[in-house]
MDTraj code that builds the backbone (N, CA, C; nanometers):
import mdtraj as md
import numpy as np

residues = "UNK UNK UNK UNK UNK UNK UNK UNK UNK UNK UNK UNK UNK UNK UNK UNK UNK UNK UNK UNK UNK UNK UNK UNK UNK UNK UNK UNK UNK UNK UNK UNK UNK UNK UNK UNK UNK UNK UNK UNK UNK UNK UNK UNK UNK UNK UNK UNK UNK UNK UNK UNK UNK UNK UNK UNK UNK UNK UNK UNK UNK UNK UNK UNK UNK UNK UNK UNK UNK UNK UNK UNK UNK UNK UNK UNK UNK UNK UNK UNK UNK".split()
xyz = np.array([
    [0.8347, -7.6641, -1.0527],
    [0.8730, -7.5358, -0.9889],
    [0.7508, -7.4264, -1.0490],
    [0.6970, -7.4719, -1.1738],
    [0.6100, -7.3578, -1.2093],
    [0.4577, -7.3444, -1.1416],
    [0.4507, -7.4475, -1.0526],
    [0.3391, -7.4786, -0.9549],
    [0.3536, -7.4108, -0.8657],
    [0.5261, -7.3873, -0.7689],
    [0.5579, -7.3672, -0.6556],
    [0.5508, -7.2019, -0.6845],
    [0.6263, -7.1529, -0.8034],
    [0.6119, -7.0071, -0.8353],
    [0.4435, -6.9487, -0.8065],
    [0.3420, -7.0221, -0.9175],
    [0.2412, -6.9754, -0.8979],
    [0.1661, -6.9953, -0.8054],
    [0.1959, -7.0255, -0.6684],
    [0.1351, -7.0584, -0.5508],
    [0.1923, -6.9279, -0.4937],
    [0.3049, -6.8675, -0.5243],
    [0.3809, -6.7865, -0.4778],
    [0.3275, -6.5899, -0.5152],
    [0.2474, -6.6298, -0.6043],
    [0.2163, -6.5222, -0.6610],
    [0.1165, -6.4705, -0.6053],
    [0.1114, -6.2916, -0.5925],
    [0.0123, -6.2590, -0.5458],
    [-0.0246, -6.1445, -0.5976],
    [-0.1703, -6.0928, -0.6009],
    [-0.2911, -5.9872, -0.6568],
    [-0.1948, -5.8843, -0.6808],
    [-0.1917, -5.8206, -0.7831],
    [-0.1537, -5.6900, -0.8070],
    [-0.2778, -5.5769, -0.7695],
    [-0.2511, -5.4967, -0.7375],
    [-0.3535, -5.3822, -0.7078],
    [-0.3673, -5.3166, -0.8282],
    [-0.4747, -5.3001, -0.8784],
    [-0.5271, -5.2170, -0.9814],
    [-0.6080, -5.3051, -1.0820],
    [-0.6157, -5.4414, -1.0410],
    [-0.6297, -5.5558, -1.1259],
    [-0.5864, -5.5466, -1.2737],
    [-0.4201, -5.5042, -1.2848],
    [-0.3638, -5.5430, -1.4266],
    [-0.3786, -5.6506, -1.4492],
    [-0.3420, -5.7038, -1.5965],
    [-0.3497, -5.8252, -1.6304],
    [-0.2235, -5.8381, -1.7350],
    [-0.1740, -5.9511, -1.7435],
    [-0.0574, -5.9552, -1.8326],
    [0.0243, -6.0935, -1.8303],
    [0.1104, -6.1082, -1.8751],
    [0.1885, -6.2071, -1.8864],
    [0.3758, -6.1498, -1.8889],
    [0.4599, -6.2157, -1.7699],
    [0.5687, -6.1890, -1.7889],
    [0.6629, -6.3001, -1.7966],
    [0.7780, -6.2956, -1.8471],
    [0.8643, -6.4355, -1.8759],
    [0.9913, -6.3869, -1.7661],
    [1.0332, -6.4727, -1.6972],
    [1.1257, -6.4232, -1.6007],
    [1.2474, -6.5443, -1.6238],
    [1.3674, -6.4825, -1.6150],
    [1.4807, -6.5692, -1.6460],
    [1.5496, -6.5839, -1.4823],
    [1.5728, -6.6893, -1.4585],
    [1.6869, -6.7100, -1.3649],
    [1.7688, -6.8371, -1.3759],
    [1.8510, -6.8888, -1.2814],
    [1.9380, -6.9655, -1.2602],
    [1.9463, -7.0461, -1.1030],
    [1.9000, -7.1687, -1.1201],
    [1.8976, -7.2614, -1.0090],
    [2.0151, -7.3017, -1.0121],
    [2.1089, -7.3173, -0.8964],
    [2.2095, -7.3924, -0.8469],
    [2.1804, -7.5406, -0.7839],
    [2.2817, -7.5682, -0.7717],
    [2.3055, -7.7331, -0.7612],
    [2.2443, -7.7424, -0.6151],
    [2.1869, -7.6655, -0.5036],
    [2.1565, -7.6588, -0.3955],
    [1.9990, -7.6090, -0.3717],
    [1.9547, -7.5596, -0.5027],
    [1.8273, -7.4807, -0.5241],
    [1.7906, -7.3733, -0.5209],
    [1.8757, -7.2939, -0.4989],
    [1.9068, -7.1434, -0.4591],
    [1.8914, -7.0875, -0.5997],
    [1.7921, -6.9811, -0.6231],
    [1.7582, -6.9117, -0.7434],
    [1.8529, -6.7608, -0.7188],
    [1.9414, -6.7598, -0.8582],
    [2.0009, -6.6279, -0.8596],
    [1.9653, -6.5511, -1.0222],
    [2.0297, -6.4520, -1.0052],
    [2.0288, -6.3570, -1.1614],
    [1.8606, -6.3637, -1.1770],
    [1.7721, -6.3069, -1.0638],
    [1.6522, -6.3437, -1.1166],
    [1.6394, -6.1742, -1.1874],
    [1.5535, -6.1831, -1.3121],
    [1.5392, -6.0703, -1.3847],
    [1.4168, -6.0975, -1.5217],
    [1.3956, -6.0199, -1.5358],
    [1.2599, -5.9994, -1.6476],
    [1.3125, -6.0111, -1.8048],
    [1.2913, -6.1385, -1.8592],
    [1.3399, -6.1603, -1.9993],
    [1.2489, -6.0911, -2.0993],
    [1.1045, -6.0625, -2.0436],
    [1.0015, -6.0401, -2.1506],
    [0.9002, -5.9661, -2.0789],
    [0.9093, -5.8353, -2.0624],
    [0.8173, -5.7313, -1.9812],
    [0.6700, -5.7677, -2.0191],
    [0.6020, -5.7347, -1.9222],
    [0.4439, -5.7378, -1.9323],
    [0.4043, -5.5795, -1.9997],
    [0.5424, -5.4868, -1.9622],
    [0.4312, -5.3584, -2.0223],
    [0.3740, -5.2692, -1.8678],
    [0.3760, -5.3585, -1.7779],
    [0.3413, -5.3104, -1.6452],
    [0.4225, -5.3184, -1.5815],
    [0.4860, -5.2074, -1.4949],
    [0.5954, -5.2176, -1.3708],
    [0.5524, -5.3199, -1.2568],
    [0.4316, -5.2677, -1.2342],
    [0.3732, -5.3635, -1.0922],
    [0.3596, -5.5150, -1.1292],
    [0.3588, -5.5626, -1.2669],
    [0.3085, -5.6985, -1.2971],
    [0.4741, -5.7435, -1.2714],
    [0.5402, -5.6849, -1.3648],
    [0.7306, -5.7281, -1.3427],
    [0.7653, -5.7654, -1.2060],
    [0.7359, -5.6660, -1.1375],
    [0.7756, -5.6823, -0.9916],
    [0.7252, -5.8083, -0.9695],
    [0.6120, -5.8024, -0.9574],
    [0.5066, -5.9125, -0.8825],
    [0.5842, -6.0665, -0.9264],
    [0.6172, -6.0674, -1.0679],
    [0.6751, -6.1765, -1.1390],
    [0.8080, -6.2124, -1.0351],
    [0.8917, -6.1100, -1.0563],
    [0.9885, -6.1707, -1.0013],
    [1.0065, -6.1570, -0.8551],
    [0.9097, -6.1198, -0.7631],
    [0.9009, -6.1179, -0.6405],
    [0.8326, -6.3089, -0.6284],
    [0.7675, -6.3323, -0.7158],
    [0.6658, -6.4984, -0.7058],
    [0.8331, -6.5722, -0.6871],
    [0.9452, -6.5211, -0.7745],
    [0.9932, -6.6326, -0.8080],
    [1.1070, -6.6125, -0.6634],
    [1.1398, -6.5063, -0.6207],
    [1.1795, -6.5032, -0.4880],
    [1.1479, -6.5600, -0.3816],
    [0.9904, -6.5271, -0.3870],
    [0.9532, -6.6101, -0.2634],
    [0.9458, -6.7750, -0.2787],
    [0.9043, -6.8139, -0.3909],
    [0.9183, -6.9507, -0.4217],
    [1.0604, -7.0220, -0.4010],
    [1.1844, -6.9752, -0.4041],
    [1.2834, -7.0016, -0.3920],
    [1.2999, -7.0774, -0.2187],
    [1.4003, -7.2050, -0.1948],
    [1.4734, -7.2272, -0.2756],
    [1.3754, -7.3457, -0.3382],
    [1.4478, -7.4057, -0.4797],
    [1.3750, -7.5065, -0.5653],
    [1.4317, -7.6248, -0.5333],
    [1.3931, -7.7381, -0.5959],
    [1.4207, -7.8944, -0.5618],
    [1.6109, -7.8794, -0.6221],
    [1.6974, -7.9371, -0.5382],
    [1.8276, -7.9634, -0.5835],
    [1.8559, -8.0620, -0.7051],
    [1.9421, -7.9732, -0.7998],
    [1.9924, -8.0606, -0.9298],
    [2.0225, -8.2304, -0.8853],
    [1.9823, -8.2785, -0.9475],
    [2.0395, -8.4396, -0.8972],
    [2.1799, -8.4111, -0.9332],
    [2.2681, -8.5365, -0.8498],
    [2.3537, -8.5449, -0.8984],
    [2.4089, -8.5879, -1.0347],
    [2.3172, -8.7006, -1.0707],
    [2.3427, -8.7349, -1.2001],
    [2.3312, -8.6557, -1.2988],
    [2.2560, -8.5427, -1.2837],
    [2.2210, -8.4696, -1.4341],
    [2.3393, -8.3784, -1.4817],
    [2.4607, -8.4168, -1.4177],
    [2.5751, -8.3712, -1.4617],
    [2.5615, -8.1923, -1.4882],
    [2.5033, -8.1429, -1.4045],
    [2.5191, -7.9830, -1.4327],
    [2.5181, -7.9245, -1.2584],
    [2.6010, -7.8028, -1.2664],
    [2.6364, -7.7751, -1.1097],
    [2.4908, -7.6248, -1.1185],
    [2.4548, -7.5655, -1.2387],
    [2.3707, -7.5050, -1.2121],
    [2.2555, -7.5134, -1.3476],
    [2.1158, -7.4838, -1.3390],
    [2.0342, -7.4644, -1.4481],
    [1.9624, -7.3430, -1.5032],
    [1.9148, -7.3501, -1.6154],
    [1.8920, -7.1779, -1.6411],
    [1.7620, -7.1889, -1.6795],
    [1.6710, -7.1104, -1.6457],
    [1.5163, -7.0923, -1.6694],
    [1.4766, -6.9774, -1.7327],
    [1.3642, -6.9877, -1.8058],
    [1.2432, -6.8697, -1.8596],
    [1.1161, -6.9177, -1.8132],
    [1.1052, -6.8364, -1.7466],
    [0.9289, -6.8915, -1.6949],
    [0.8461, -6.7998, -1.7087],
    [0.7132, -6.8555, -1.8088],
    [0.6495, -6.7316, -1.7948],
    [0.5226, -6.7365, -1.6986],
    [0.5119, -6.6412, -1.6238],
    [0.4328, -6.6033, -1.5348],
    [0.3111, -6.5250, -1.5845],
    [0.1511, -6.5773, -1.5758],
    [0.0617, -6.5000, -1.6073],
    [-0.0336, -6.4558, -1.4908],
    [-0.0855, -6.3394, -1.5068],
    [-0.1435, -6.2622, -1.4199],
    [-0.2967, -6.2363, -1.4881],
    [-0.3734, -6.3057, -1.4247],
    [-0.5435, -6.2699, -1.4792],
    [-0.6106, -6.2374, -1.3768],
])
top = md.Topology()
chain = top.add_chain()
for i, resn in enumerate(residues, 1):
    res = top.add_residue(resn, chain, resSeq=i)
    for name in ("N", "CA", "C"):
        top.add_atom(name, md.element.get_by_symbol(name[0]), res)
traj = md.Trajectory(xyz[None], top)
């Protein structure tokens, strides 16, 4: 999942650097919902880029039936450097 999100990252104009933690839920089908900033970088452009990265990376792999869950919550750090 992190690899897929990192591949979806886009450079932010202005050369800002920082780390953002994005929170979201993956449904059984792999769809991402509730995408939000859990810990801001302090730079609005980086925060937006992090949310956009998760949106572009979706859908993710389906949750295996044997997992016993219909959704899974994640907090993922995304680093821009």
